[in-house]
C-alpha positions in Angstrom: 67.6 53.1 14.4 70.8 51.1 14.8 70.1 51.0 18.6 67.1 48.9 17.9 69.2 46.1 16.2 68.5 42.6 17.7 70.2 39.4 16.6 68.0 36.5 15.4 68.7 33.0 14.1 66.7 32.6 10.9 65.7 29.0 10.2 64.8 27.4 6.9 63.2 24.0 6.6 64.8 21.8 3.9 64.4 18.2 2.7 67.7 16.9 4.0 68.4 13.9 6.3 68.4 14.5 10.0 69.2 12.5 13.1 67.0 12.1 16.1 68.9 14.9 17.9 69.2 17.4 15.1 67.3 20.7 14.8 64.2 19.8 12.8 60.6 20.5 11.9 58.2 17.6 12.4 59.2 14.0 12.7 59.7 12.4 16.1 60.9 14.3 19.2 64.0 13.1 20.9 63.3 11.3 24.2 65.7 10.3 26.9 65.3 6.7 28.1 62.2 6.5 30.3 60.6 9.6 28.8 57.6 9.5 26.6 55.7 11.7 24.2 53.9 14.3 26.4 50.2 13.8 27.1 47.9 16.7 28.0 45.8 16.2 31.2 42.6 16.6 29.1 43.5 13.5 27.0 43.8 15.6 23.9 47.0 14.7 22.1 49.8 17.1 21.6 51.2 17.9 18.2 55.0 18.0 17.9 56.2 21.1 16.0 60.0 21.4 16.2 63.1 20.8 18.2 66.2 23.1 18.3 69.6 21.7 19.0 71.5 24.8 20.3 74.9 23.1 20.0 74.4 23.2 16.2 73.1 26.8 16.0 74.7 30.2 16.0 75.0 31.7 19.5 72.6 34.3 20.8 73.2 36.2 24.1 71.0 34.9 27.0 69.7 31.9 24.9 71.0 28.4 25.6 74.4 27.6 24.2 73.7 23.8 24.1 70.9 21.4 24.8 67.7 20.5 23.0 64.5 22.5 23.1 61.2 21.1 21.9 57.8 22.7 21.1 54.3 21.0 21.2 50.8 22.4 21.0 47.4 20.8 21.6 45.8 19.2 18.6 42.4 20.9 19.2 40.3 23.3 17.1 42.5 26.3 18.2 45.8 24.5 18.5 45.7 25.0 22.3 45.7 28.8 22.0 42.8 29.3 24.5 43.6 26.4 26.8 47.2 27.3 27.6 47.8 24.3 25.4 51.5 24.4 24.7 54.3 22.2 26.0 58.0 23.1 25.9 60.6 20.5 26.9 64.3 21.3 27.4 67.1 18.7 27.7 70.2 20.5 28.9 72.3 17.4 28.2 71.7 14.8 25.5 73.6 11.9 23.9 74.1 12.9 20.3 72.5 10.5 17.8 74.0 9.4 14.5 71.0 7.4 13.4 69.1 9.0 10.5 65.4 9.5 11.2 63.3 8.1 8.3 61.5 10.7 6.2 57.8 10.2 5.5 55.4 12.0 3.2 52.5 10.8 5.4 50.7 13.4 7.5 49.6 12.9 11.1 45.9 12.6 11.5 44.1 14.4 14.3 40.4 14.2 15.3 39.9 17.9 16.0 42.2 19.8 13.7 44.3 19.8 10.5 48.0 19.1 10.8 50.5 21.9 10.8 53.5 20.0 9.7 53.1 18.0 6.4 55.3 14.9 6.4 58.8 15.2 7.8 61.1 15.5 9.4 62.7 18.5 7.7 66.1 19.8 8.6 66.4 23.4 9.9 69.2 25.4 8.4 70.3 28.4 10.5 71.6 31.8 9.6 72.5 34.6 12.0 71.2 38.1 11.1 70.4 41.4 12.7 67.0 42.9 12.6 65.8 46.5 13.0 62.6 47.2 15.0 59.5 47.1 12.8 56.8 49.8 12.9 54.4 47.2 14.2 56.4 46.6 17.4 55.3 48.7 20.4 59.0 49.4 21.2 59.3 51.3 17.9 58.0 54.5 19.6 61.4 54.7 21.4 63.3 55.2 18.1 63.2 57.9 15.4 62.0 55.8 12.5 61.5 57.3 9.0 57.8 58.2 8.5 57.9 59.8 5.1 58.1 58.3 1.6 60.2 56.9 0.1 62.1 56.1 3.3 59.0 54.6 4.9 58.6 52.0 2.1 62.3 51.0 2.2 62.3 50.6 6.0 59.0 48.7 6.0 60.4 46.2 3.4 63.4 45.5 5.6 61.5 45.0 8.8 58.5 42.7 8.1 59.8 40.2 10.8 58.3 37.2 9.0 60.0 33.8 8.9 60.8 30.9 11.2 63.4 32.0 13.7 64.8 32.3 17.2 65.0 35.7 18.7 64.7 39.0 17.0 61.3 40.7 16.4 58.0 38.9 16.0 55.6 39.1 13.0 52.6 40.7 14.6 50.7 44.0 14.6 50.7 46.5 17.5 47.2 45.4 18.5 48.4 41.8 18.9 51.0 42.7 21.6 50.1 43.0 25.2 51.8 43.9 28.4 53.4 40.4 28.5 55.1 39.8 25.2 56.0 43.5 24.6 58.5 43.0 27.5 59.6 39.5 26.7 62.0 37.9 24.2 60.9 36.0 21.2 61.9 32.4 21.9 60.6 30.8 18.7 58.5 31.8 15.8 57.1 29.2 13.3 56.0 30.6 9.9 54.9 29.0 6.7 57.6 26.7 5.3 58.1 25.0 2.0 59.2 25.6 -1.6 57.5 26.3 -4.9 56.4 22.6 -5.2 55.4 21.6 -1.7 54.2 23.1 1.6 56.1 21.8 4.7 54.2 23.8 7.4 51.1 25.9 7.5 49.3 27.5 10.4 45.7 28.3 9.8 45.4 30.8 6.9 49.1 31.5 6.4 49.4 32.3 10.1 52.4 32.6 12.4 53.0 30.9 15.7 55.1 32.6 18.4 56.4 31.7 21.8 57.7 34.5 24.0 59.7 34.2 27.3 60.6 36.6 30.0 64.3 37.6 29.9 65.2 36.3 33.4 63.5 33.0 32.7 65.4 32.7 29.5 68.7 33.3 31.2 67.8 30.6 33.8 66.7 28.2 31.0 63.3 27.9 32.7 60.8 27.2 29.9 57.9 26.3 32.1 56.1 29.6 31.5 55.8 31.0 28.0 53.4 33.4 26.2 52.0 31.6 23.2 50.2 33.4 20.3 49.0 32.7 16.8 48.9 35.7 14.4 46.9 35.3 11.3 46.2 38.0 8.7 
């Protein structure tokens, strides 16, 4: 089982001040001078989800060591799932900001869908951890996993793969994987975020959003082609 270990950066959204170049959930994406908020060719607006400042994060092999990676999805009925409606923007070099981005409780309004991020921005606090392959991952067949109780229950509890994170294993069932993402790396997973008093992020009915990338593209920092999925129980 130890051979299945993969490192992941687990992210937790918190209500703490952020600058325009910090890792964050919601708010306004950083733009270099001359750049603008991306616009889909259909005219449907994009929804900004998150940006990751890799200079501030623990290091993962093959993932960027610096730079800023941003995630957007179409603000339509299916959040761009069936229209190849995601956009990923990577700035390899940025000028670090010290200006605090104002926090707002107001939610963005969209004509065709409900927002995913409620208010913001929210800071993303990072923790490096190792994950064992879950039963639900098609790669689990290559490992001798405990299949009898009580070992099964203990292992299952340790490998649910939920949470907002970079790398590691995705929170999906075997039927959700296909020939693409079963051979790709998890670039970013957005799960429900919040605390006992307030919800920060919610995808459909407690769903999870994932972006996968081929390993060679990841090494080359080529984020033009991703595999984008929404998993909802």
